[in-house]
ROPA-672575 format. One line per field, with one value per residue (C-alpha): residue in three letters; residue number from 0; z, y, x. Coordinates in Angstrom, 2 decimals. Example, Ala and Ser with C-alpha at 12.3 -4.5 7.8 and 13.67 -1.06 7.14 Angstrom:
res: [ALA/SER];
n: [0/1];
w: [7.80/7.14];
v: [-4.50/-1.06];
u: [12.30/13.67];
This chain:
res: [MET/ILE/CYS/VAL/SER/ILE/GLY/ARG/GLY/ARG/HIS/LYS/HIS/MET/ILE/ALA/GLU/HIS/ARG/HIS/LEU/VAL/GLU/GLU/GLY/ALA/GLU/LEU/VAL/GLU/LEU/ARG/LEU/ASP/TYR/ILE/ASN/GLY/ASP/VAL/ASN/LEU/LYS/ARG/VAL/ILE/ALA/ASP/ARG/PRO/CYS/PRO/VAL/ILE/ILE/THR/CYS/ARG/ARG/GLU/ARG/ASP/GLY/GLY/LYS/TRP/THR/GLY/ASP/GLU/SER/THR/ARG/ILE/THR/LEU/LEU/LYS/MET/ALA/ILE/ALA/GLU/GLY/VAL/GLU/TYR/VAL/ASP/LEU/GLU/GLU/ASP/VAL/ALA/GLY/ASP/ILE/PRO/ARG/PHE/GLY/GLN/THR/ARG/ARG/ILE/VAL/SER/MET/HIS/ASP/PHE/ARG/GLN/THR/PRO/ASP/ASP/LEU/PRO/GLY/VAL/ILE/ARG/ARG/LEU/ALA/ALA/LYS/GLU/ALA/ASP/ILE/VAL/LYS/VAL/ALA/THR/MET/ALA/ASN/ALA/PRO/GLN/ASP/ASN/LEU/ARG/MET/LEU/ARG/ALA/VAL/ARG/ASP/ALA/GLY/ILE/PRO/THR/VAL/GLY/MET/CYS/MET/GLY/ASP/MET/GLY/THR/PRO/SER/ARG/ILE/LEU/ALA/ALA/ARG/PHE/GLY/SER/PRO/PHE/THR/TYR/ALA/THR/PHE/HIS/HIS/ASP/ARG/THR/MET/ALA/PRO/GLY/GLN/LEU/SER/PHE/PRO/GLN/MET/LYS/GLU/ILE/TYR/ARG/TYR/ASP/LYS/ILE/ASP/ARG/GLN/THR/GLU/VAL/PHE/GLY/VAL/ILE/ALA/ASP/PRO/ILE/GLY/HIS/SER/HIS/SER/PRO/VAL/ILE/HIS/ASN/ALA/SER/PHE/ALA/GLU/ALA/GLY/MET/ASN/ARG/VAL/TYR/VAL/PRO/PHE/ARG/VAL/PRO/LYS/GLU/ASP/LEU/GLU/ALA/PHE/LEU/ASP/ASP/ALA/MET/GLU/LEU/GLY/VAL/LYS/GLY/LEU/SER/VAL/THR/ILE/PRO/HIS/LYS/GLU/ALA/VAL/ILE/SER/LYS/LEU/SER/LYS/ILE/ASP/GLY/ALA/ALA/LYS/ALA/ILE/GLY/ALA/VAL/ASN/THR/ILE/ILE/TYR/ARG/GLU/GLY/GLU/LEU/VAL/GLY/TYR/ASN/THR/ASP/TYR/ARG/ALA/ALA/MET/ASP/GLY/ILE/ASP/THR/VAL/LEU/GLY/ALA/SER/GLY/ARG/LYS/ALA/PRO/LEU/ALA/LYS/LYS/VAL/ALA/LEU/LEU/LEU/GLY/ALA/GLY/GLY/VAL/ALA/LYS/ALA/ILE/CYS/PHE/GLY/LEU/LYS/ARG/ARG/GLY/ALA/ASP/VAL/VAL/ILE/ALA/ASN/ARG/THR/PHE/GLU/ARG/ALA/GLU/ASP/LEU/ALA/ALA/GLN/MET/GLN/CYS/ARG/ALA/ILE/GLU/TRP/ASP/ARG/ARG/HIS/SER/VAL/ALA/PRO/THR/LEU/LEU/VAL/ASN/CYS/THR/PRO/VAL/GLY/MET/HIS/PRO/ASN/VAL/ASN/GLU/SER/PRO/PHE/GLU/LYS/HIS/SER/LEU/ARG/PRO/HIS/THR/LEU/VAL/PHE/ASP/THR/VAL/TYR/ASN/PRO/GLU/HIS/THR/LEU/LEU/ILE/LYS/ASP/ALA/LEU/GLU/ARG/ASN/CYS/ARG/VAL/ILE/THR/GLY/VAL/SER/MET/PHE/ILE/HIS/GLN/ALA/ALA/LEU/GLN/PHE/LYS/HIS/PHE/THR/GLY/VAL/ASP/ALA/PRO/MET/ASP/ALA/MET/ARG/ALA/ALA/LEU/LYS/GLU/ALA/THR/ALA/ALA/VAL/ARG/VAL/LYS/ALA];
n: [0/1/2/3/4/5/6/7/8/9/10/11/12/13/14/15/16/17/18/19/20/21/22/23/24/25/26/27/28/29/30/31/32/33/34/35/36/37/38/39/40/41/42/43/44/45/46/47/48/49/50/51/52/53/54/55/56/57/58/59/60/61/62/63/64/65/66/67/68/69/70/71/72/73/74/75/76/77/78/79/80/81/82/83/84/85/86/87/88/89/90/91/92/93/94/95/96/97/98/99/100/101/102/103/104/105/106/107/108/109/110/111/112/113/114/115/116/117/118/119/120/121/122/123/124/125/126/127/128/129/130/131/132/133/134/135/136/137/138/139/140/141/142/143/144/145/146/147/148/149/150/151/152/153/154/155/156/157/158/159/160/161/162/163/164/165/166/167/168/169/170/171/172/173/174/175/176/177/178/179/180/181/182/183/184/185/186/187/188/189/190/191/192/193/194/195/196/197/198/199/200/201/202/203/204/205/206/207/208/209/210/211/212/213/214/215/216/217/218/219/220/221/222/223/224/225/226/227/228/229/230/231/232/233/234/235/236/237/238/239/240/241/242/243/244/245/246/247/248/249/250/251/252/253/254/255/256/257/258/259/260/261/262/263/264/265/266/267/268/269/270/271/272/273/274/275/276/277/278/279/280/281/282/283/284/285/286/287/288/289/290/291/292/293/294/295/296/297/298/299/300/301/302/303/304/305/306/307/308/309/310/311/312/313/314/315/316/317/318/319/320/321/322/323/324/325/326/327/328/329/330/331/332/333/334/335/336/337/338/339/340/341/342/343/344/345/346/347/348/349/350/351/352/353/354/355/356/357/358/359/360/361/362/363/364/365/366/367/368/369/370/371/372/373/374/375/376/377/378/379/380/381/382/383/384/385/386/387/388/389/390/391/392/393/394/395/396/397/398/399/400/401/402/403/404/405/406/407/408/409/410/411/412/413/414/415/416/417/418/419/420/421/422/423/424/425/426/427/428/429/430/431/432/433/434/435/436/437/438/439/440/441/442/443/444/445/446/447/448/449/450/451/452/453/454/455/456/457/458/459/460/461/462/463/464/465/466/467/468/469/470/471/472/473/474/475/476/477/478/479/480/481/482/483/484/485/486/487/488/489/490/491/492/493/494/495];
w: [60.23/57.46/57.71/54.22/53.96/51.55/50.49/47.71/46.83/46.47/48.97/46.46/45.44/49.05/49.68/46.50/47.34/50.86/49.52/46.92/49.54/51.74/48.73/48.34/51.97/53.89/57.56/58.61/56.60/57.42/55.96/55.42/55.70/54.95/51.33/50.67/48.62/50.14/53.14/54.68/55.08/57.80/58.13/54.42/54.40/57.53/56.88/56.18/56.33/55.38/57.89/60.90/60.17/61.54/61.07/60.44/59.50/59.24/59.20/56.67/59.37/60.24/56.63/55.73/53.42/55.83/55.23/56.84/60.23/63.19/65.16/62.25/62.19/65.92/65.51/62.80/65.08/67.97/65.62/64.57/68.20/68.81/65.77/67.27/64.72/65.72/65.89/65.74/65.17/67.41/67.36/70.70/71.02/70.59/72.28/75.70/74.40/72.94/75.65/75.52/74.69/73.94/72.43/70.03/70.56/70.63/68.50/69.71/67.02/66.34/62.96/62.44/58.77/59.48/61.73/64.11/67.62/69.93/72.78/71.08/74.35/75.89/72.94/73.30/77.05/76.40/73.81/75.95/78.74/76.54/77.24/74.26/73.48/70.71/70.14/66.60/65.86/62.29/61.78/58.93/58.64/57.99/58.64/58.50/62.26/62.72/61.74/64.60/67.09/66.05/66.11/69.43/70.89/69.55/71.06/74.47/74.75/77.52/75.28/71.77/69.48/65.73/64.91/61.45/59.74/56.58/53.38/51.37/54.12/56.51/54.48/56.70/59.73/57.87/56.75/60.07/62.34/63.15/64.11/66.84/68.15/66.34/66.27/62.59/59.92/57.25/53.48/50.68/48.24/45.23/44.79/42.82/45.70/48.69/51.59/53.39/52.06/51.57/52.07/50.32/48.65/50.03/47.17/47.81/51.54/51.08/48.01/47.97/51.68/53.01/55.94/57.65/58.02/59.73/63.44/66.13/64.80/61.20/59.95/58.06/54.89/52.59/50.12/50.98/48.34/47.69/45.85/46.53/44.64/41.41/43.03/42.12/44.63/47.22/44.60/43.67/47.13/48.83/46.09/46.78/50.54/49.86/47.42/49.96/52.84/54.92/57.71/56.19/54.69/52.38/52.92/50.93/53.08/51.74/53.32/52.40/52.40/55.64/57.47/56.28/59.38/61.81/59.80/59.77/63.55/64.00/61.55/63.95/66.34/63.38/62.97/59.84/58.94/55.46/53.00/49.31/48.60/45.59/44.52/46.18/48.85/47.08/47.68/50.81/52.77/52.65/55.46/57.73/57.39/59.72/56.90/53.11/50.73/48.34/45.13/46.70/48.15/44.78/43.03/45.65/45.72/47.86/46.94/49.72/53.50/55.98/59.75/61.21/64.92/65.48/62.43/59.05/56.17/52.62/49.24/45.57/43.60/40.56/39.52/39.54/37.98/35.05/34.43/34.60/31.87/29.65/30.16/29.28/25.95/25.03/26.15/28.51/30.46/31.90/30.36/27.51/27.73/24.79/26.06/26.41/24.61/23.13/23.36/25.80/25.74/29.06/29.10/32.57/35.62/38.60/41.00/38.43/35.95/38.59/39.22/35.54/34.79/37.53/36.05/32.51/33.56/35.34/32.06/30.22/28.26/26.94/28.70/27.46/29.63/28.35/30.74/30.40/33.15/31.80/35.19/36.59/33.64/34.26/37.95/37.26/34.50/36.84/39.55/37.20/34.99/31.73/29.25/29.43/26.51/26.16/25.89/22.42/21.17/22.21/18.64/17.50/19.36/17.62/20.62/20.86/23.93/24.56/28.09/29.03/32.74/32.45/33.07/29.45/28.02/31.37/31.74/31.09/28.67/26.50/23.21/24.22/23.63/24.84/21.55/17.96/15.99/12.87/14.99/16.18/14.30/13.59/16.00/18.75/22.17/23.54/27.26/28.68/32.49/32.32/33.18/32.84/30.07/29.33/25.61/25.66/22.48/22.63/22.78/19.95/17.80/18.57/17.51/14.26/13.62/14.15/17.48/20.36/23.48/27.23/28.89/32.25/33.46/33.29/35.40/37.83/38.53/38.91/41.29/43.34/43.42/44.75/47.38/48.34/48.88/51.16/53.01/53.51/52.83/50.21/46.45/45.19/43.43/40.22/38.33/41.02/40.80/37.03/37.18/39.86/37.97/34.71/36.38/38.19/35.16/33.05/35.70/35.71/31.93/31.98/34.73/32.75];
v: [-41.13/-38.74/-35.05/-33.55/-29.85/-27.71/-24.29/-22.58/-18.95/-19.14/-20.37/-22.51/-24.37/-25.11/-26.44/-28.54/-30.10/-30.88/-32.82/-34.59/-35.70/-37.20/-39.16/-40.44/-41.58/-38.60/-38.56/-35.24/-32.08/-28.93/-25.78/-23.19/-19.85/-18.00/-19.18/-17.51/-14.32/-11.32/-11.45/-14.87/-16.06/-18.64/-19.75/-20.52/-22.90/-24.81/-25.00/-28.55/-29.81/-33.50/-34.48/-33.01/-30.06/-28.28/-24.52/-22.96/-19.43/-19.34/-16.19/-15.77/-16.06/-19.50/-20.67/-19.49/-16.89/-14.58/-10.98/-9.30/-7.71/-9.90/-8.89/-10.04/-13.38/-13.88/-13.00/-15.66/-18.30/-17.29/-17.38/-20.90/-22.00/-20.21/-21.99/-25.34/-26.60/-29.85/-28.50/-25.16/-24.71/-22.09/-21.01/-21.00/-17.22/-16.73/-19.86/-18.19/-15.29/-17.50/-19.13/-22.66/-22.80/-25.56/-28.87/-27.53/-29.23/-27.09/-27.94/-25.86/-25.76/-24.77/-24.61/-24.33/-24.07/-24.04/-27.00/-29.68/-28.35/-30.43/-30.46/-31.71/-33.13/-29.68/-28.05/-30.48/-29.81/-26.06/-26.30/-28.69/-26.10/-23.82/-25.89/-28.11/-31.12/-32.01/-30.73/-30.23/-29.83/-29.38/-28.86/-28.97/-32.17/-31.49/-35.07/-38.47/-38.75/-35.91/-38.35/-40.70/-37.85/-36.54/-39.92/-40.81/-37.52/-38.29/-41.78/-40.59/-37.48/-37.56/-35.84/-36.70/-35.24/-34.80/-34.50/-34.38/-33.31/-31.24/-31.59/-34.75/-35.95/-35.77/-37.90/-41.01/-39.12/-38.46/-42.08/-43.69/-41.30/-43.82/-46.46/-44.10/-43.14/-39.91/-39.29/-38.31/-37.08/-34.42/-34.76/-32.38/-32.62/-33.14/-33.68/-30.41/-28.40/-29.07/-26.67/-27.67/-28.93/-32.70/-33.10/-36.12/-36.16/-37.92/-40.48/-41.25/-41.72/-43.74/-45.85/-46.29/-46.30/-47.51/-45.15/-46.06/-49.67/-48.74/-49.53/-50.19/-53.73/-52.68/-53.87/-51.26/-51.69/-49.04/-47.73/-45.57/-43.19/-39.58/-38.21/-40.29/-38.70/-40.68/-44.12/-46.30/-48.98/-47.77/-48.17/-51.77/-53.05/-51.52/-52.96/-56.35/-56.10/-55.16/-58.04/-60.47/-59.06/-58.20/-55.62/-53.99/-50.63/-49.61/-46.09/-43.81/-42.69/-39.89/-40.57/-38.43/-40.18/-38.59/-39.85/-43.47/-45.07/-43.16/-44.04/-47.76/-47.63/-45.80/-47.89/-50.69/-48.25/-47.04/-50.65/-51.31/-54.99/-54.62/-52.03/-51.62/-49.77/-47.58/-44.59/-43.53/-46.25/-49.61/-49.71/-47.58/-49.68/-52.81/-51.66/-51.15/-54.71/-57.69/-60.25/-60.19/-63.00/-64.30/-62.73/-59.28/-59.51/-60.43/-57.67/-55.09/-53.69/-54.38/-53.47/-55.31/-55.30/-57.50/-56.81/-60.29/-60.99/-57.74/-58.18/-56.42/-58.90/-57.71/-59.18/-58.19/-59.00/-56.90/-59.66/-62.50/-60.41/-59.36/-62.84/-64.41/-62.00/-62.70/-66.46/-66.43/-64.66/-66.69/-69.97/-70.83/-74.04/-76.82/-76.75/-74.48/-71.19/-68.95/-66.02/-67.94/-65.98/-63.65/-59.88/-58.03/-54.21/-52.64/-48.92/-47.46/-48.39/-47.89/-50.36/-51.98/-52.27/-54.04/-56.60/-57.31/-57.44/-60.05/-62.20/-61.90/-62.87/-65.92/-66.89/-66.63/-63.45/-61.18/-57.99/-54.52/-51.52/-47.96/-45.11/-41.33/-41.18/-43.54/-43.97/-45.58/-47.96/-48.87/-49.48/-51.80/-53.60/-54.22/-55.51/-57.85/-58.74/-57.46/-54.64/-50.90/-48.47/-44.73/-43.68/-42.24/-45.65/-47.57/-47.76/-49.51/-52.65/-55.20/-56.92/-59.94/-58.28/-54.53/-53.45/-49.85/-49.26/-45.46/-43.20/-41.93/-42.16/-42.03/-39.84/-36.92/-37.16/-39.71/-38.49/-39.48/-42.76/-43.93/-45.76/-44.62/-46.38/-46.99/-48.82/-51.43/-54.69/-56.93/-59.84/-58.13/-58.58/-55.06/-54.76/-51.34/-51.15/-47.88/-48.73/-45.37/-45.37/-49.08/-48.47/-46.09/-44.63/-47.29/-50.07/-48.50/-48.17/-51.76/-53.09/-51.14/-52.66/-56.18/-56.67/-58.75/-56.66/-56.83/-53.83/-52.27/-53.15/-56.82/-56.37/-53.93/-56.25/-59.31/-57.64/-56.31/-59.77/-61.21/-58.45/-59.25/-62.88/-61.75/-59.40/-61.85/-65.40/-65.91/-65.42/-61.98/-61.29/-60.24/-59.41/-56.88/-55.44/-55.04/-53.43/-50.97/-49.99/-49.55/-47.24/-45.25/-44.67/-43.70/-41.17/-39.63/-39.18/-37.63/-35.21/-34.13];
u: [-92.11/-91.07/-91.96/-92.13/-91.29/-93.31/-92.13/-94.10/-94.58/-98.38/-100.92/-102.79/-99.63/-98.76/-102.28/-102.22/-98.85/-100.04/-103.02/-100.89/-98.38/-101.07/-102.33/-98.75/-98.63/-97.21/-98.22/-96.66/-96.00/-94.02/-95.56/-92.81/-94.60/-91.35/-91.56/-94.92/-94.71/-96.46/-98.80/-99.35/-102.95/-102.35/-105.96/-106.10/-103.11/-104.20/-107.95/-109.17/-105.59/-105.49/-102.77/-100.92/-98.63/-95.60/-95.80/-92.39/-91.42/-87.64/-85.52/-82.71/-80.05/-81.47/-81.49/-84.98/-86.49/-88.33/-87.27/-90.23/-90.73/-89.77/-92.85/-95.04/-93.24/-93.76/-97.43/-97.81/-96.27/-98.55/-101.57/-100.65/-100.67/-103.97/-105.46/-104.47/-101.95/-100.29/-96.71/-94.94/-91.19/-89.58/-85.94/-84.15/-84.00/-87.77/-89.12/-89.10/-91.23/-93.97/-96.07/-97.46/-101.17/-103.65/-102.53/-99.90/-96.56/-93.44/-90.39/-87.45/-84.78/-81.20/-79.41/-75.67/-74.68/-70.94/-70.22/-71.47/-70.72/-68.57/-71.09/-74.26/-75.73/-75.30/-77.08/-79.99/-80.30/-80.28/-83.05/-85.09/-85.09/-87.22/-90.36/-89.68/-91.83/-89.36/-85.84/-84.55/-80.83/-79.57/-75.83/-73.33/-71.30/-67.62/-66.50/-68.23/-67.79/-70.30/-73.08/-72.27/-71.93/-75.33/-77.08/-75.49/-76.78/-80.28/-80.19/-79.01/-81.20/-83.78/-86.33/-87.61/-84.96/-84.76/-81.06/-79.54/-76.34/-76.58/-74.57/-73.95/-71.63/-74.57/-76.99/-76.53/-77.87/-81.14/-81.55/-80.57/-82.48/-85.22/-82.66/-81.43/-84.86/-85.68/-89.48/-89.25/-86.85/-87.24/-87.49/-88.36/-91.28/-89.00/-85.24/-84.98/-86.45/-84.24/-84.62/-81.43/-78.08/-78.12/-81.87/-83.39/-86.79/-89.86/-89.85/-86.17/-86.68/-89.86/-89.09/-85.31/-84.46/-87.84/-87.40/-90.66/-89.48/-86.20/-86.08/-83.48/-82.92/-82.26/-78.89/-76.88/-74.83/-73.46/-70.94/-67.93/-66.61/-65.62/-67.51/-70.63/-73.52/-73.05/-73.39/-76.36/-75.39/-77.97/-80.71/-79.94/-79.00/-82.03/-84.24/-82.67/-83.26/-86.88/-87.35/-85.88/-87.97/-84.90/-84.74/-81.67/-80.80/-77.94/-76.60/-74.25/-71.30/-69.11/-65.72/-62.68/-59.30/-58.17/-61.27/-61.18/-59.66/-61.88/-64.97/-64.17/-63.72/-67.06/-69.06/-69.95/-71.66/-73.75/-74.91/-72.83/-72.40/-70.88/-69.60/-69.02/-65.77/-65.09/-62.97/-60.68/-60.53/-60.12/-56.38/-56.04/-58.55/-56.36/-54.06/-57.09/-58.43/-57.99/-58.18/-58.24/-59.07/-56.42/-57.72/-58.13/-54.62/-53.12/-55.07/-54.18/-57.71/-60.80/-64.37/-66.24/-65.81/-67.64/-67.70/-67.38/-66.93/-65.07/-62.86/-62.89/-62.64/-61.97/-62.98/-62.90/-66.05/-65.03/-62.63/-65.14/-67.92/-65.74/-64.38/-67.84/-69.00/-66.00/-66.22/-69.92/-69.33/-66.25/-67.73/-64.86/-65.29/-63.19/-59.71/-60.76/-58.86/-59.87/-57.77/-54.52/-51.77/-54.41/-53.84/-56.08/-55.87/-56.81/-57.66/-57.12/-55.04/-57.37/-58.97/-61.28/-58.41/-56.34/-59.08/-59.66/-55.93/-55.49/-58.25/-56.93/-53.42/-54.79/-56.43/-53.12/-53.86/-51.14/-52.28/-51.33/-52.20/-52.73/-53.45/-53.47/-50.85/-48.20/-46.51/-49.66/-49.81/-46.16/-46.81/-49.74/-47.86/-44.92/-47.24/-49.12/-46.12/-47.59/-46.91/-47.60/-47.84/-48.40/-52.05/-51.47/-50.27/-53.38/-54.71/-51.54/-52.65/-54.90/-56.52/-58.78/-60.31/-60.61/-61.64/-62.44/-61.82/-61.85/-64.89/-64.77/-68.29/-70.05/-73.13/-73.29/-70.32/-72.11/-70.60/-67.06/-65.26/-61.84/-61.17/-61.66/-64.36/-62.27/-59.64/-62.16/-61.71/-64.72/-65.18/-63.12/-64.73/-65.33/-66.03/-66.98/-67.17/-69.17/-72.78/-74.52/-75.49/-75.44/-74.95/-72.01/-70.58/-67.87/-70.49/-72.50/-69.39/-68.41/-71.80/-71.62/-68.19/-69.57/-67.78/-69.04/-69.80/-70.13/-71.76/-70.97/-74.45/-73.58/-70.45/-72.08/-75.00/-72.80/-70.34/-73.26/-74.84/-71.59/-71.49/-75.07/-74.05/-71.22/-73.60/-76.46/-75.28/-78.01/-78.19/-79.16/-82.49/-80.75/-83.94/-84.83/-81.31/-81.51/-84.95/-83.86/-80.70/-82.60/-85.12/-82.42/-80.21/-83.22/-84.26/-80.78/-80.80/-84.29/-83.25/-80.19];
């Protein structure tokens, strides 16, 4: 179950949002009295309530907005109990001063905005001793391992416990709470109105992650990256699981470089069966794997990991996705090799560039690499036995195929291009791996110059479909993937 927190400055807005949420399927709502401006009329906000509520009035030191008299706050909480609300949230230091009464259930809570304490089981036992019906623990995640420690403590607690880690590193604990036995998790009314760091919105939890369908048997997949917030992989993979009717969830995991090995060791206990891998881990992850397929080994980059019989097996789906797109446009088949001895200019020298360079070399192309940091271009050229040039010389090349593997042109910097329009020759095949927006400035310029194009959406969907096949053993519902990505990227542009 998802508890949606409402914090509005006026009573009528809080009441209106409560009714709207119930119409949208909310089963439990937290009314944050500390957000109300001026005197709080408790009876007004709980009268004729359309679903059960948690009454909370949080002090500033606990992450709330209450600046009034403490005795007034305690009186409000006691009044809520006397009025028979379904739940009341009490901090540890006041829970002993507020007696149990009637049918109201007591949530005894603790918030730590600096860290996740070492002894979480001890914290839960301490809170439970305050006549708690439910324990709530919210702490700041400073490492990915904090999620597992929190969820393990929730699972092993002898009392119903809502445990979550705050911050973007703590997002997995919110999504996977039900899998570890939490009675509910928290979400906010709208993604622009978070009440705790890293909190997801009710629509995100309900529509993207399908939280109410997660149970102890749910298989977990995800993406590891740092940063993680830009990734649309959770949107398309969760849409695919929903379309296929699978009890699976795909979770964003923010994993800094120094925590990679520990995370991979912990992932199985979280229920992880497979992972997408992106910046900055595509190369570093290789040394942590038990097996790696031939293409990924030759490329030197992995973007997919499968947990199989205790082993970690690595693949690279970027390579196949990119080549499939190029072959489709060029009509390659059988012995036909339209790129043989043709010049391919590759902009960038990261993980995606490595995968595409490998594929182009296998097709006999004369690959030239340009990168802002020339040393990286030289390193990749030496590895793949091709040529490297200075970034400023990229326009001196007249390629048959131009591939952008840099983030230049990605939202929100949509008015930037990595290649000047007047240097694009008609009939050149221009491939931009940026997928948000689909029609980057480079793609628009290429179309105006009568070039053939491949967009990043094509590659992104195809590499995700190949990952889905590795994850599940069945073909991906690509139409569902495309629709989900289109909706997600449109929403990002509207928000900006």
